[in-house]
C-alpha positions in Angstrom: -8.6 59.2 236.9 -9.9 62.0 238.7 -13.5 63.2 237.9 -14.7 66.6 237.3 -18.6 67.5 237.4 -19.6 69.6 235.1 -23.1 71.5 234.3 -24.3 73.0 231.3 -26.6 75.9 231.2 -28.4 75.1 227.8 -29.3 72.5 225.5 -29.4 74.4 222.6 -27.0 73.9 219.3 -24.2 75.0 221.3 -24.9 72.3 224.2 -25.8 69.7 221.7 -22.8 70.0 219.2 -19.6 71.5 221.3 -20.1 70.8 224.6 -22.1 67.8 225.6 -20.5 65.2 223.3 -17.0 66.0 224.6 -17.8 66.1 228.5 -19.7 62.7 227.8 -16.6 61.0 225.9 -13.9 62.7 228.0 -13.6 60.2 230.9 -12.2 62.6 233.2 -15.7 64.8 233.0 -18.9 63.6 234.4 -21.9 65.7 232.9 -24.0 65.9 236.0 -26.3 68.8 235.2 -28.2 70.4 232.0 -30.5 73.0 232.0 -33.6 72.9 229.7 -36.3 75.0 230.6 -39.5 73.5 229.6 -38.2 70.1 227.3 -36.0 67.2 228.2 -34.2 66.5 224.9 -31.2 65.5 226.7 -32.5 62.5 228.4 -32.0 60.2 225.7 -28.5 60.9 225.1 -27.6 61.9 228.8 -29.7 60.1 231.0 -27.4 60.2 233.9 -27.6 64.1 233.9 -30.0 65.9 236.2 -32.3 68.3 234.2 -32.7 71.8 235.7 -35.5 74.1 234.8 -33.0 77.6 235.5 -29.1 78.1 236.0 -29.9 79.2 239.2 -31.5 76.0 240.2 -28.5 74.2 238.7 -26.2 76.3 240.6 -28.0 76.0 244.0 -28.6 72.1 243.5 -26.3 70.4 241.5 -22.7 68.6 242.7 -21.0 70.6 240.0 -17.4 72.7 240.3 -17.5 73.4 236.4 -20.1 75.4 234.6 -20.5 76.0 231.0 -22.2 79.2 230.3 -23.4 78.5 226.9 -26.4 80.5 226.7 -27.1 83.7 224.2 -24.4 86.2 224.8 -26.7 88.9 226.1 -27.0 86.6 229.4 -23.3 85.5 229.6 -22.5 88.3 231.9 -25.4 87.6 234.6 -24.9 83.7 234.4 -21.1 83.8 234.4 -21.3 86.3 237.4 -23.6 83.8 239.3 -21.7 81.2 238.6 -18.6 82.4 240.0 -20.3 83.8 243.2 -21.5 80.0 243.7 -17.9 79.2 243.9 -17.6 77.6 240.6 -14.8 77.7 237.7 -16.7 78.5 234.3 -16.3 77.8 230.7 -17.9 80.8 228.7 -19.2 80.2 225.2 -17.8 83.0 222.7 -18.4 85.6 222.5 -17.0 86.3 225.5 -19.5 89.1 226.4 -21.6 91.8 224.6 -18.6 94.7 225.5 -15.1 94.7 227.2 -16.2 96.2 230.5 -18.4 93.0 231.3 -15.8 90.9 230.3 -13.1 92.9 232.4 -15.6 92.7 235.6 -15.8 88.7 235.2 -12.2 88.2 235.0 -11.6 90.3 238.2 -14.1 88.4 239.8 -12.7 85.2 239.0 -9.1 86.2 239.9 -10.7 87.8 243.6 -12.4 84.4 243.7 -9.4 82.2 243.1 -11.6 80.6 240.3 -10.6 79.9 236.5 -12.4 81.7 233.5 -12.0 80.1 230.2 -13.4 81.2 226.9 -14.6 78.7 224.4 -12.3 79.7 221.2 -13.0 76.2 219.7 -11.6 77.3 216.5 -8.3 77.2 217.5 -8.3 73.4 217.3 -9.5 73.9 213.4 -7.3 72.2 211.1 -7.1 75.3 208.9 -6.0 77.3 211.7 -3.5 75.0 212.9 -2.2 74.4 209.6 -1.7 78.5 208.9 -0.1 78.3 212.7 2.6 75.7 211.3 3.4 77.2 208.0 3.8 80.5 210.0 6.3 78.8 212.6 8.5 77.4 209.5 9.5 80.9 208.5 9.2 79.7 205.0 7.7 83.1 204.2 9.9 85.2 205.4 9.0 88.3 207.3 5.1 88.7 207.1 3.6 91.5 205.5 0.1 91.1 204.6 -2.6 88.6 206.0 -6.4 88.1 205.2 -8.7 85.9 207.2 -12.0 85.3 206.3 -15.5 83.7 207.7 -17.7 83.7 205.0 -21.3 82.3 204.6 -24.6 82.6 202.3 -27.1 83.0 204.5 -29.2 85.6 203.0 -32.6 84.7 204.7 -33.3 85.8 208.1 -32.7 82.9 210.9 -35.6 84.4 213.5 -33.2 84.3 216.2 -33.4 87.8 217.9 -30.5 87.3 220.1 -28.4 87.0 217.0 -29.8 89.0 214.2 -32.1 92.1 216.3 -30.2 95.5 216.0 -31.9 96.1 219.1 -29.6 93.8 221.1 -26.2 93.9 222.2 -24.1 91.5 221.0 -26.2 90.4 218.2 -24.7 90.4 214.8 -21.6 88.8 212.7 -18.9 90.9 214.5 -19.6 89.5 217.7 -20.6 86.1 216.4 -17.7 85.3 213.7 -15.6 88.4 214.4 -14.9 86.6 217.8 -13.0 83.8 216.0 -11.2 86.0 213.2 -10.1 88.9 216.0 -8.8 85.8 218.2 -7.2 84.0 215.4 -5.2 87.3 214.3 -3.9 87.9 217.8 -3.1 84.4 218.0 -1.0 84.8 214.5 0.5 88.1 215.1 -0.1 89.7 218.5 -2.0 92.9 219.4 -2.4 95.5 216.8 -1.4 99.1 217.4 -4.7 100.7 215.6 -7.6 99.4 213.4 -10.1 100.8 210.9 -13.2 98.8 210.4 -16.5 98.9 208.3 -19.3 97.1 209.8 -23.2 97.0 208.9 -26.1 95.1 207.5 -26.3 93.9 204.3 -30.0 92.7 204.8 -30.9 95.9 205.9 -31.3 98.3 208.6 -33.7 96.1 210.6 -31.1 93.0 210.9 -28.2 93.2 213.3 -24.8 93.8 211.0 -24.0 90.6 208.6 -21.0 92.0 207.4 -17.5 93.3 208.5 -14.0 94.3 207.5 -11.4 94.9 209.9 -8.2 96.4 208.5 -5.5 95.9 211.8 -2.3 98.3 211.8 1.0 96.7 213.5 4.0 98.6 214.6 6.2 96.5 211.8 4.2 97.8 209.0 2.0 94.6 208.8 -1.4 94.9 207.7 -4.0 92.2 208.8 -7.4 92.4 207.4 -10.2 90.6 208.9 -13.7 89.9 206.7 -17.0 88.2 206.7 -20.1 88.4 204.7 -23.3 86.2 204.7 -23.6 86.8 200.7 -20.7 84.3 199.7 -22.0 81.8 197.8 -18.9 80.5 196.3 -15.6 79.4 198.6 -12.4 80.6 198.3 -9.4 80.8 200.1 -10.0 81.9 204.1 -6.5 82.6 204.5 -4.1 84.5 202.5 -0.5 85.2 204.0 2.1 87.3 202.1 5.6 87.7 203.4 9.0 88.7 201.9 9.7 85.2 200.6 6.5 83.9 199.6 2.5 83.4 199.9 0.5 80.8 201.5 -3.3 79.9 200.7 -5.3 77.9 203.1 -8.9 76.9 202.4 -11.5 76.6 205.7 -11.7 72.8 205.5 -12.5 72.2 209.2 -15.5 70.0 209.1 -16.0 69.1 213.0 -18.9 71.4 213.1 -20.7 69.8 210.4 -19.8 66.1 211.3 -21.0 66.7 214.8 -24.5 68.1 213.6 -24.7 65.0 211.6 -24.4 62.7 214.5 -20.6 62.2 214.8 -19.3 61.2 218.4 -15.9 62.4 219.1 -13.5 59.9 220.4 -11.1 60.4 223.5 -7.2 59.9 222.7 -7.6 59.9 219.0 -8.6 61.2 215.8 -12.2 60.9 215.0 -12.8 63.5 212.3 -12.8 62.5 208.6 -9.6 62.8 206.7 -9.3 65.3 203.7 -10.0 63.8 200.4 -7.7 66.5 198.5 -5.4 69.1 199.2 -6.5 72.3 200.8 -3.6 75.0 200.9 -0.9 76.2 198.4 2.4 77.6 199.5 4.5 79.3 196.6 7.8 80.6 198.4 11.6 81.2 197.6 14.0 78.2 199.2 17.5 79.1 200.8 19.1 78.5 197.1 16.6 81.3 195.6 14.8 79.2 193.9 10.8 79.2 193.8 8.9 76.0 195.1 5.0 75.9 194.8 3.5 73.0 196.9 0.0 71.9 197.5 -0.1 71.0 201.1 -2.8 69.2 203.2 -3.9 70.0 206.7 -4.0 67.6 209.8 -7.2 66.8 211.6 -7.9 69.1 214.3 -9.8 68.1 217.5 -12.0 70.2 219.4 -11.4 67.3 222.5 -8.1 69.0 222.7 -9.8 71.9 224.3 -11.5 69.8 227.1 -8.3 67.8 227.5 -6.5 71.3 228.5 -9.0 72.1 230.5 -9.0 68.8 232.6 -5.1 69.3 232.5 -5.3 72.5 234.1 -8.0 71.4 236.8 -5.7 68.1 237.6 -2.3 69.3 237.1 -2.1 72.8 236.8 -1.0 73.4 233.2 -1.8 76.3 231.3 -5.4 77.4 230.9 -6.7 77.2 227.3 -8.2 80.8 226.5 -8.2 82.2 229.5 -10.6 85.2 229.9 -7.6 88.0 230.7 -6.4 86.8 227.3 -9.8 87.3 225.6 -10.2 91.0 226.7 -8.0 91.7 224.3 -10.6 90.5 221.7 -13.3 92.1 223.0 -11.2 95.7 223.1 -11.1 95.0 218.9 -14.8 94.0 218.5 -15.6 97.2 220.6 -13.1 99.5 218.7 -14.1 98.1 215.6 -18.0 99.2 216.2 -16.5 103.1 217.4 -14.4 102.7 214.0 -17.3 102.2 211.8 -19.8 104.6 213.6 -17.5 107.4 213.5 -15.8 106.5 210.4 -12.4 106.8 211.5 -9.1 105.0 212.7 -8.8 103.8 216.2 -5.8 104.0 218.1 -5.9 100.9 220.5 
């Protein structure tokens, strides 16, 4: 098996949970370098990886062809540009960048250099997202008229992370953090909208970056898609509500890969590793071909973030399609930028 040598730009939560375990357990990758500015936390689990004290040092000294840009979003543009200029293929954590102009510059640079740029849209590999995709593909609901996708949390206390919560930091706040997932999912399901209206603000107060947003996407076929997130949601509810001419599908947000990884789960290459569901997590209520109502409880199949890295590997080795290429994720950034504009100016923005 061809070995792809990779370097990780940080060893915070993203590096420890979403990237290093998969690079280690996938037989096609070798985690060659990890950037830790002062600590050596990676040494126990990843002794084969050389620790570097800066991204620049790793780019200069490490024998790598793939770089994972998993630093705070405010640094994505700078480090992604440096990695591309050093001749490295790159994976950029979501959110891609702080605005669409940075995203467009990086995509063009990658194209000019003949390198690939993928954005780590891992929620495309969540069990709940995949179940909704399955239901939409089945056409049980007929022509879709309305949809709502939510990503809620109950995090009312400040985290202390300035790059995520300071209103003075471009790219901070829930719209970039969680909106990057919801916007991506809406586009994956329904395509690019015609216009939008958004309400974006901070429930915790003006001294914090936005922690609430609601985006209404308008489509040419009269479809309406609502994206919503709040950090003041204590009780769980259906994260996906899909309404069509023939019925409705409700899906809970049940993917638990992140929590399992945080708790120490080790992903397994080539098989499911996440814990199975204990009970159904969805409801579909629709008119069948005979015009009779069918109401069924549904259960989603396990998702697997290893599939993302498998697709990266297959792109490198076999030339298969690149998962979530930067050129595609530019559309996400356009919607995020337009949502901020819409909220500030209190108007519908044509895309």
